[in-house]
Structures are given as structure tokens and as C-alpha cells.
C-alpha positions as CSV (number, residue, x, y, z in Angstrom):
1,M,69.9,24.9,-25.9
2,K,68.8,24.3,-22.3
3,R,65.9,21.8,-21.7
4,V,63.1,21.9,-19.2
5,L,61.0,18.6,-18.1
6,M,57.3,19.6,-18.3
7,V,55.0,17.3,-16.4
8,A,51.5,17.9,-17.5
9,Y,48.5,15.7,-17.6
10,H,46.6,18.1,-19.8
11,F,48.2,17.5,-23.2
12,P,46.7,16.2,-26.8
13,P,45.0,14.0,-27.4
14,L,42.9,15.0,-24.5
15,A,39.7,16.5,-25.5
16,G,37.4,19.0,-23.4
17,S,39.7,21.0,-21.4
18,S,41.1,24.4,-22.3
19,G,43.8,23.7,-19.8
20,I,45.6,21.9,-22.6
21,Q,46.4,25.3,-24.2
22,R,48.9,26.5,-21.6
23,T,51.3,23.9,-21.7
24,L,50.8,23.2,-25.5
25,R,51.8,26.8,-26.2
26,F,54.6,26.8,-24.1
27,V,55.9,23.8,-25.9
28,Q,55.3,25.4,-29.1
29,H,57.1,28.8,-28.3
30,L,60.0,27.9,-25.7
31,P,62.2,27.0,-28.5
32,K,62.1,30.6,-29.9
33,F,63.9,31.4,-26.6
34,D,66.6,28.7,-26.8
35,W,64.7,26.3,-24.4
36,E,63.9,22.8,-25.4
37,P,60.4,21.5,-24.0
38,L,60.5,17.7,-23.0
39,V,57.0,16.4,-22.0
40,L,56.2,14.0,-19.4
41,S,52.3,13.6,-19.7
42,A,49.7,10.6,-19.2
43,D,48.7,7.5,-21.3
44,P,45.5,8.6,-23.3
45,L,44.1,5.5,-21.5
46,A,43.4,8.0,-18.6
47,Y,41.4,10.5,-20.6
48,E,37.7,10.1,-20.6
49,R,37.5,11.9,-24.1
50,T,40.3,12.2,-26.9
51,S,40.6,14.0,-30.1
52,N,43.3,14.2,-32.6
53,D,42.5,18.0,-33.6
54,L,45.6,19.5,-31.6
55,M,48.1,16.4,-32.2
56,A,49.4,18.2,-35.3
57,E,50.2,21.2,-33.2
58,V,52.6,19.4,-31.2
59,P,56.0,20.1,-32.8
60,E,57.5,16.8,-34.5
61,S,60.8,17.6,-32.8
62,V,59.5,17.6,-29.1
63,I,60.0,14.5,-27.1
64,V,56.6,13.2,-25.4
65,K,56.8,10.2,-22.9
66,R,53.2,9.2,-21.9
67,S,53.3,7.3,-18.6
68,L,50.6,4.6,-17.7
69,A,48.1,6.2,-15.6
70,L,44.6,4.9,-14.9
71,D,41.3,6.8,-13.9
72,T,40.3,5.5,-10.4
73,A,36.7,5.8,-11.0
74,R,36.7,4.1,-14.4
75,H,39.6,1.6,-14.4
76,L,39.9,0.5,-10.6
77,S,36.2,0.6,-9.4
78,I,34.0,-2.4,-8.7
79,F,30.5,-1.8,-9.6
80,G,31.0,2.0,-9.6
81,R,32.8,1.9,-6.0
82,Y,36.4,2.2,-5.0
83,V,38.4,3.0,-2.1
84,A,38.6,6.8,-1.5
85,A,42.4,6.8,-0.9
86,M,43.0,5.6,-4.5
87,A,41.5,8.9,-5.8
88,R,43.8,11.3,-3.6
89,P,44.7,13.7,-4.4
90,D,42.9,13.1,-7.4
91,R,41.5,10.0,-9.6
92,W,44.8,9.8,-11.6
93,V,47.3,9.3,-8.7
94,S,48.2,5.9,-10.2
95,W,50.1,8.1,-12.9
96,K,52.8,9.0,-10.1
97,L,54.4,5.7,-10.1
98,A,55.1,5.0,-14.0
99,A,55.7,8.9,-14.4
100,V,58.5,9.2,-11.8
101,L,60.3,6.2,-13.1
102,D,59.9,7.7,-16.6
103,G,60.8,11.0,-15.6
104,L,64.2,9.8,-14.0
105,R,65.0,7.9,-17.0
106,M,64.4,10.9,-19.3
107,I,66.5,13.2,-16.8
108,R,69.5,10.8,-16.8
109,K,69.4,10.5,-20.6
110,L,68.3,14.1,-21.7
111,R,69.8,16.3,-18.8
112,P,67.1,18.8,-18.5
113,S,67.9,22.0,-16.3
114,V,64.5,22.6,-14.8
115,I,61.4,20.7,-13.9
116,W,58.1,22.3,-14.3
117,S,54.8,20.6,-13.2
118,T,51.4,22.1,-13.7
119,Y,48.1,21.6,-11.9
120,P,44.9,21.2,-12.2
121,I,45.6,17.5,-11.7
122,A,47.5,17.5,-8.5
123,T,49.2,14.3,-9.1
124,A,51.5,16.4,-11.7
125,H,52.8,18.3,-8.6
126,L,53.6,15.1,-6.6
127,I,55.6,13.8,-9.8
128,G,57.4,17.2,-10.0
129,A,58.3,17.2,-6.2
130,E,59.4,13.7,-6.2
131,L,61.7,14.2,-9.4
132,H,63.2,17.3,-7.7
133,R,63.8,15.5,-4.3
134,R,65.5,12.8,-6.2
135,T,67.7,14.8,-8.5
136,G,68.1,18.1,-7.0
137,L,66.9,20.0,-10.2
138,P,65.1,23.2,-9.6
139,W,61.5,22.7,-9.7
140,I,58.7,25.0,-10.8
141,A,55.2,24.3,-9.5
142,D,52.6,25.8,-12.0
143,F,49.4,26.2,-9.7
144,R,47.6,28.2,-12.2
145,D,44.4,28.5,-9.6
146,P,44.4,27.9,-5.8
147,M,44.5,24.5,-4.4
148,A,43.0,24.0,-1.0
149,Q,40.4,26.7,-0.5
150,E,37.6,27.4,2.2
151,G,35.2,24.5,1.7
152,Y,37.0,22.9,-1.4
153,P,37.8,20.1,-1.9
154,V,34.8,19.1,0.3
155,D,36.3,15.7,1.5
156,P,38.6,16.5,4.3
157,A,41.3,13.9,3.5
158,T,41.5,15.4,-0.1
159,W,41.7,19.1,1.2
160,N,44.6,17.8,3.5
161,A,46.3,16.0,0.6
162,Y,45.9,19.2,-1.5
163,K,47.4,21.4,1.5
164,K,50.4,19.1,1.7
165,I,51.1,19.5,-1.8
166,E,51.1,23.4,-1.3
167,E,53.5,23.2,1.7
168,T,55.8,21.0,-0.1
169,A,55.9,23.4,-3.2
170,A,56.2,26.5,-1.0
171,K,59.1,25.0,0.9
172,H,60.8,23.4,-2.2
173,A,59.8,24.9,-5.5
174,A,61.9,27.6,-7.1
175,F,58.8,29.4,-8.1
176,C,55.0,28.8,-7.4
177,I,53.3,30.3,-10.5
178,F,49.7,31.4,-10.5
179,T,47.5,32.6,-13.1
180,T,45.9,35.7,-11.4
181,P,47.1,38.3,-8.8
182,G,44.4,37.6,-6.4
183,A,45.6,33.9,-6.4
184,A,49.2,35.0,-5.9
185,A,48.3,37.5,-3.0
186,L,46.3,34.6,-1.2
187,Y,49.4,32.4,-1.2
188,K,51.8,34.9,-0.2
189,A,49.7,35.5,2.9
190,R,49.4,32.0,3.3
191,Y,53.1,31.2,3.0
192,P,55.0,34.5,3.9
193,D,58.4,32.8,3.8
194,A,57.8,31.8,0.2
195,A,56.3,35.2,-0.9
196,E,59.4,36.1,-3.0
197,R,59.0,32.9,-5.0
198,I,55.2,33.2,-5.7
199,V,54.7,34.9,-9.0
200,V,52.1,35.7,-11.5
201,L,52.0,34.2,-15.1
202,E,48.7,34.4,-16.8
203,N,47.0,32.4,-19.4
204,G,46.7,33.9,-22.8
205,Y,45.9,33.3,-26.5
206,D,47.5,31.9,-29.5
207,E,48.2,34.4,-32.3
208,E,48.8,31.8,-35.0
209,T,45.8,29.9,-34.2
210,F,43.5,32.9,-34.5
211,A,45.1,34.5,-37.5
212,S,44.3,31.1,-39.5
213,Q,40.6,31.6,-38.6
214,Q,40.1,35.3,-39.0
215,Q,40.0,35.4,-42.7
216,D,36.9,33.1,-42.9
217,R,34.8,35.2,-40.4
218,G,33.6,37.6,-43.2
219,R,32.5,34.9,-45.3
220,A,30.7,32.9,-42.8
221,G,28.8,35.8,-41.4
222,P,27.1,36.2,-37.8
223,L,26.0,32.9,-35.9
224,N,22.4,33.7,-36.2
225,P,21.4,36.4,-38.9
226,D,19.0,39.0,-37.6
227,I,19.3,37.4,-34.0
228,V,21.7,38.8,-31.5
229,T,23.5,35.9,-30.5
230,L,25.5,35.7,-27.1
231,L,27.9,32.7,-27.1
232,H,29.3,31.0,-23.7
233,S,32.0,28.8,-25.0
234,G,32.9,26.1,-22.4
235,I,31.7,24.3,-19.2
236,V,29.0,25.5,-17.1
237,Y,29.8,24.5,-13.6
238,P,26.7,24.1,-11.4
239,D,28.4,26.0,-8.6
240,E,31.3,28.1,-9.9
241,R,29.3,29.1,-13.0
242,D,25.7,28.8,-11.7
243,P,23.5,30.0,-14.4
244,T,20.3,29.9,-12.3
245,Q,19.7,33.8,-11.9
246,L,20.7,34.1,-15.7
247,F,17.3,32.1,-16.5
248,V,15.4,34.0,-13.9
249,A,16.5,37.2,-15.7
250,L,15.6,35.8,-19.1
251,R,12.1,35.1,-17.4
252,K,11.8,38.4,-16.4
253,L,12.6,39.9,-19.8
254,K,10.0,37.7,-21.2
255,D,7.2,38.7,-18.8
256,G,8.3,42.5,-19.6
257,G,7.7,41.8,-23.4
258,G,11.1,40.5,-24.5
259,A,13.8,43.1,-25.8
260,G,11.7,45.7,-27.3
261,G,10.8,43.7,-30.6
262,L,14.7,42.6,-30.9
263,Q,15.4,39.1,-31.0
264,F,18.3,37.3,-29.1
265,R,19.6,34.2,-28.2
266,I,22.2,32.7,-25.7
267,R,24.3,29.9,-27.4
268,F,26.0,27.3,-24.8
269,R,28.7,25.5,-26.6
270,A,30.1,22.4,-24.8
271,A,28.6,23.4,-21.6
272,V,28.8,19.5,-20.4
273,H,25.9,20.1,-18.0
274,D,23.3,20.3,-20.8
275,D,20.7,18.5,-18.5
276,L,21.0,21.4,-16.1
277,L,20.4,24.0,-18.7
278,K,17.5,22.2,-20.2
279,A,15.7,21.8,-16.8
280,L,16.4,25.4,-16.1
281,G,14.8,26.5,-19.6
282,V,11.8,24.3,-18.9
283,Q,11.3,25.6,-15.2
284,Y,11.5,29.1,-16.3
285,D,9.9,28.6,-19.5
286,V,12.5,30.3,-21.5
287,S,13.7,27.5,-23.8
288,E,13.3,29.7,-26.8
289,Y,16.2,32.1,-25.6
290,I,18.6,29.0,-25.4
291,E,20.8,27.0,-27.8
292,L,22.5,23.9,-26.5
293,C,25.5,22.9,-28.9
294,P,27.9,19.8,-28.6
295,P,31.7,20.0,-28.3
296,I,33.6,21.1,-31.5
297,S,37.2,21.3,-32.4
298,Y,39.4,23.9,-30.8
299,R,39.9,25.6,-34.1
300,D,36.1,25.6,-34.9
301,A,35.7,26.9,-31.1
302,L,37.7,30.0,-32.1
303,A,36.1,30.6,-35.4
304,E,32.7,30.5,-33.7
305,M,34.1,33.1,-30.9
306,L,34.7,35.3,-34.1
307,R,31.4,35.2,-35.5
308,A,29.4,35.8,-32.0
309,D,27.7,39.2,-31.6
310,V,28.6,39.0,-27.8
311,L,30.8,36.6,-25.9
312,L,29.5,35.7,-22.4
313,V,31.5,34.8,-19.5
314,M,30.2,33.5,-16.1
315,Q,32.0,33.4,-12.9
316,A,30.7,33.2,-9.5
317,A,32.2,35.3,-6.5
318,N,33.7,32.3,-4.8
319,C,36.2,32.2,-7.7
320,N,37.4,35.9,-7.6
321,A,41.0,34.9,-7.6
322,Q,40.4,32.9,-10.6
323,I,40.1,33.8,-14.4
324,P,38.7,31.5,-16.9
325,A,41.4,30.7,-19.5
326,K,39.0,31.3,-22.4
327,I,38.8,35.1,-21.1
328,Y,42.2,35.6,-23.3
329,E,40.4,34.0,-26.4
330,Y,37.7,36.2,-26.0
331,L,39.8,39.3,-25.9
332,R,41.7,38.3,-29.2
333,A,38.3,37.5,-30.8
334,G,37.9,41.3,-30.5
335,R,34.1,40.9,-30.2
336,P,32.0,42.5,-27.4
337,I,32.1,40.7,-24.0
338,A,29.7,40.4,-21.1
339,A,30.7,39.4,-17.9
340,L,28.3,38.1,-15.3
341,T,30.8,38.0,-12.1
342,D,31.7,39.9,-9.2
343,S,32.8,43.4,-9.8
344,S,35.7,43.0,-7.2
345,G,37.2,39.8,-8.7
346,D,40.2,39.2,-10.9
347,T,37.9,38.5,-14.1
348,A,36.2,41.8,-13.8
349,G,39.4,43.8,-13.3
350,L,40.9,42.1,-16.3
351,L,38.0,43.1,-18.3
352,R,37.9,46.8,-17.0
353,N,41.7,47.1,-17.8
354,A,40.6,46.1,-21.4
355,G,37.7,48.7,-21.8
356,I,34.9,46.3,-21.1
357,D,32.2,47.7,-18.9
358,W,29.4,45.0,-19.2
359,I,29.7,43.5,-15.7
360,S,26.8,42.2,-13.6
361,P,26.8,40.0,-10.6
362,L,26.0,36.4,-11.4
363,D,23.5,36.0,-8.7
364,D,21.6,39.2,-9.3
365,S,18.8,38.7,-12.0
366,D,17.6,41.9,-12.0
367,A,21.1,43.3,-13.0
368,I,21.6,40.7,-15.5
369,A,18.0,41.4,-17.2
370,S,18.9,45.0,-17.3
371,R,22.2,44.3,-18.8
372,L,20.9,41.9,-21.4
373,L,18.6,44.7,-22.7
374,E,21.6,47.1,-23.2
375,I,23.4,44.5,-24.8
376,V,20.8,43.6,-27.3
377,H,20.1,47.2,-28.0
378,A,24.0,48.2,-28.4
379,V,24.6,45.3,-30.6
380,A,21.6,46.1,-32.8
381,S,22.8,49.8,-33.1
382,N,26.4,48.8,-33.5
383,T,27.6,50.7,-30.5
384,A,29.0,47.8,-28.4
385,R,32.7,48.5,-27.0
386,L,35.2,46.1,-28.3
387,P,38.4,45.0,-26.2
388,L,41.1,47.9,-26.1
389,P,44.0,46.8,-28.8
390,E,46.9,47.1,-26.4
391,A,45.2,44.8,-23.8
392,V,44.9,42.2,-26.6
393,A,48.4,42.5,-27.8
394,S,49.8,41.9,-24.2
395,A,47.8,38.7,-23.6
396,S,49.5,36.5,-26.4
397,R,51.0,33.2,-25.6
398,L,54.3,34.1,-27.1
399,S,54.5,37.0,-24.5
400,R,53.6,34.7,-21.8
401,S,56.3,32.1,-22.9
402,E,59.0,35.0,-22.7
403,V,58.1,35.5,-19.1
404,L,58.3,31.8,-18.2
405,V,61.8,31.7,-19.7
406,Q,62.7,34.6,-17.4
407,F,61.7,32.3,-14.5
408,L,63.4,29.2,-16.1
409,E,66.7,31.4,-16.4
410,R,66.6,32.5,-12.9
411,C,66.3,28.8,-11.7
412,T,69.8,28.0,-13.5
413,T,71.6,31.2,-12.8
414,S,70.5,31.9,-9.2
415,P,72.4,30.4,-6.3
416,G,70.1,27.9,-4.4
């Protein structure tokens, strides 16, 4: 069985990030295709929040090395201040030193055939690139989403650090992987010499985890009996998922008499920016339409999706080349989906291909208000459309792992 060294900051027991799922499910499924994963991750000391709810899903046979890593903002600051260079390309850059040393030991002892590193913690790519440079092993850079973008990161020095990582990967990585066609197209245009090595491997859902929750849905019933409940599961970013116009739309509905006698509510689960949502609720006097709920375990979050009347996703136009990872879990939940996003973005394209047409711009309160009315009445009359079964089946993590194996095999069989 061949081995792959997987460099990933996001790994159990880290809590509060859906980014964990990509690496965790690859680790679970790769052995089915005769590839043994070796994990090089960060010491839990680096994580702001930890939880053991996913630890049991890491196979006991998998070797996991957790290298010393410090969070510059929490561990290396004095009275909340620190030297900016100590947080570039990110606050966990200290992870690189120990991880490279540990990675070299793992390579000497365990003889992996390929190195794979994954963003959104950019330091992971620094580690992957350095291990590749020192050993000559093929390196796959799993970008997931774009790194250096127009206006992001805001700090010019950090932007330059991101750009340098991109350039290194484009020059030296066997493959640069992105999760959406839009992101891949952007990077093919940016690095034309690497275009043949820039590929797409989407996120997905874990069938086994969903199957264990499915049987409980009927007994549990809807989230709020007699109240149409839209669920937004996950972080509400103030810029990339700005909810302001949604609250404006709620105010317009309230001024217009509500939803024609039907009750509805929007539940935000683990939004992180609860203060923003509370303030908007007060500002527009629509707090009665909103539920703010704390984080729960991953399995409980999936069970909640299965019970929602509608699953809500928000994505601004400045993220058109990105697809939130939870979209695939939304598809597998088999519930109606409403998207507040740009119709020309990758998120909207994915949903349209899955038969979902409840798509409205995140920055258009009139369109949102009209769509909310349509949604509430469709749910009440049991006429809401569900995702197409064939679109759901193609998005499983097992299928995604099989695609990754194809890239791994090409790394070990293709000259150069």
C-alpha cells in the first residue's frame, strides 16, 4: 500500500471549522483505494476551541503527528500586541519549524510516495513546499479556495506572502487543487504555464455520518412545529456573508403584514458573529424572526439540517469563485435550499445543476423579501423542490476520495 503524507492544520480535535471534514474524510476513505494516509497536523495548543466529538472518527490505524504550533495573537503577544511579521502568512507560522523537522523524520521512517498540503492555513503550504524541496517527493497543493485576491488580504505584506506561496506551488507542485471551476479558471489564467496541473476536486458530504442520523429525523420532527424554519448552519462572515439586506427584507415583510398569516423564523446556528445579528435584529425591529443558537457537535449539526424546513446559504458576489463546504451537506440532507448569492457565481451554478432555483442576490432586499414569501408558502403547501438525487449521489466524500487517488497515482507514475 502506498503512503501519502497529509499536512493539515484543520484536524480533530479542532472545533468550529467545516474545513476539518475534507482532510478527515480523505483519511477515512483513502485506504479503500490502497493508499495509507499519514497526518502531520498542529498541536491542539494552537487551536482556539477544541472538541472530542470527531476524534473517534479518526481511524486508530492512522499515524498522526501533532507538531508544536503557537498562535501568535494568543501566545506570542504582549498586552495584545505582536510584531506583524510573526503572523505572516498567518498567525500559526511558528508551526513550520517543528512540522518540517517532524515531517522529515516521518518521511525517512515511513517512506510516503507523495506530500499533500491543504489551505486555508497558508503555513501548511510552506511546510509542504519545504518538505518537497528537501526530499524531492511529489507535492500536491490543495488550495481549496483562492489565496491572493483583489483587496484580500488587506495587509500588503500578507498579500505578498500569499502570492509567493501561489507562485511556488504553480512552479513546483505536481498538482494545484481547487474546489470550484471558477477558482481553477482564475488560477489557470494567472499561471498559464501551470494550467495543465491546476485541477478541480470539490468538497462533499460523508454518507456514513448522514446515514447514522437519518433514522432519527422522523421521530424528532421539525425544528419548530407550525413555524416554517430556515436554518443557516455555520459562520456568518460580515463581508463575505453580509446579512444586512436580509434583515432589511425581514423589515419589509413585517411592514407588509408578514407572510399572510403564516409564521416563519430564521435560525442561525454557530454564526460566531452573534453580536452583529443581534444588533441588526434590534436596528430593524425584526428580532422575533431570528433565533441565535450556539455551536453543537458535527453530528448534531447534521441532524439539525435533516429537520429544517429550508436550508439557507449566504454568499456575496466577491466569493463567486468559492462554494461553502456545507452546501454539499445541505444537498445530502435532502431538504429545500434557499441561496442568497450572485446568480453568476459557482455556488448558484452548483445549486441550479442540482435542481434548486431559490436563488436571490445577497444585496437585494426586495428580491430577498419576495423570495422569503415564496419559500414560506411553498413549505406550508408542501410544494418546495428538493435536490435532484443524481446531484446528491455524485457529491459524496467517497467519490471525491477516488478522484484524489487518481491525482496521487499520477504523481507516482508520471515522469517529472
